[in-house]
N, C-alpha and C positions, 0 to 999 in steps of 0.2 A: 740539266742533263744532255736534253735534246742538241745536237750540231746539226750543222747543215751539209750535206756530204749528198753527192748526186743530183737528182730533181726534187727530192724531197727530204725534207729533215728527219732524222731519224728520232725515233720516240720511243715510249714505253706505255705497256698499259696497265689496269689496273689488273692483279692477278694474285687472288688469296687462296691458303688452303681452306677446307672445310672449317677447320677453326680459326679464321681469320687472318692468318701471318701471313704478311705481305710478303711475296716471291719477287726477287730484284727481275728483271727482263730489260730487253733491246731489241726492238724492230731496226733493221737495219735497210736502208732501201738505195745502197748504192748499186750500180751496178758492179757485178764480177769482173777481176780483172782478166785472167784466162784460164776459165772452168778445164779446157781442153786440156792442158798439161796433167793436172790432177785425174781426169777422169780415165784419161788413156792409161795411166800406170793401173789403176783400181782395176780397171776392165781386163786389162791383162794377167792382173794378177788373180782376179777373180772372175773368170769368164762364164760362171754359171750364175752369177747374179743378172738379175734383168732390172734394167732402169725403169723406174714407173713415173717419176716428172723430173723435168728439167730444175736446172741449177737456180738456186734462191739465194740469198744473205737473210731475209724476212725472218725465216725460224731456224733452230736448229735440231739436232733429232730430240733433245729433252723437251722443246717445244711442241714439237711435232706429237709428243706421246703426252704428254701433261697440259698443252694449252692450245690444244686443237688448230696446231699450224699456225699460229698469231704472231709467235714472238723469239725469241732466243731466252731462256732460261740459263742466266749466265752463270752462277755458283753451284757447284757439285753438292755443297752441302746442302742447297735450298731442293734437291733432289730427295735428299734421304728426308727432309722436311715433309715435302709432299708426301714420302711412302708412308709416313708416319701420321701425320696428321690428317689425310685421306683414306684412313684407314685400309690400306693395301697390305696384304700378309703372303708371306713366301709360298710357294707351292712345289710339291716334289715335281721333277720332269717330267714322271708318266702320269699325273695328274692336269697336266697343261692344257688349256683348250684354247680355240681361236678365240682373239680378244683379248687375252690374260697379255701381261708386259714382260719382257726381258729388260733385264739392267747389268751390261757390263761392267765390273768394277776393277780398278788398278790395284796394283800390287799396294798401294798406300791408302785404299777402301775407298776412294772418289770413285763416283759415279762416271764413268767415261763414257758412255754410249748406253744410249735405250732406243728400244724398238717395240712393235706390235705383233702378234702373235696372228699370222693372217691366214695360216694353212698348216694342216698337219697331214701327215699321211703313212702307214703302218703299213711296211712292206716287209712281207714272210719273217715278222717279228721283231723287223728294224723299226723304230720309229724317227722319221724325220718333221723337224720342225721348220717350218719357214716364217722368216720375219720381214716385215716391210719396216727401214730404217733409215733415217736421212745420214749421209756421208760426209761431214765435213759441209762445206760451202757448196756442194754436188748437191744432186737430186734424189731421188729418194728410192732405194734399192729393196728388192727382194730376193732374201738370199737364205742359205740355211743359217740355223742359228749360230753354229760353228764358222760360218767361212765371211768373214769379214773383214775389213780392217783393224779391227778394234782386238782388245785382249780378250781371250775365249775363257780363258782358265778359270776365270772369277764370275762365271755370270749366273744371276739369279732370276727366276720367274717369278712373279706377283700376280695377284688378283683383288680387286677392290672388292671391300664388303658391301 
């Protein structure tokens, strides 16, 4: 499976759920082509988002959340497997705590994006939830849960048991 791209060969790591289901993954070590094009677009569209890390192709959003920033989790179905087999349960918006996760589901039910809740503010009865998530090949951004370049109509919050 590994192929030589850039200075290091692409690779995968051993990644299993608690129930020992193997999760497909890929570490991409190739240099980014030109992240500044997308970065400029995202930053103009989401000016309140705060860049937390520089761009990398080594991991994606799901790899950040479920694999400690070590790899890309390739298959959307694997995210559902992780949620099921690692004892995550859905929680209501008003019960979300820092450290919980958010998963953004596309219209077809695929897990399109994920992030970690990093801050919660309650201002005059309005609850604001902030997330750290990795935006494609770009870096990690801190943003409001409903202000990101992914579909926000079908998001769900989860906590591991």
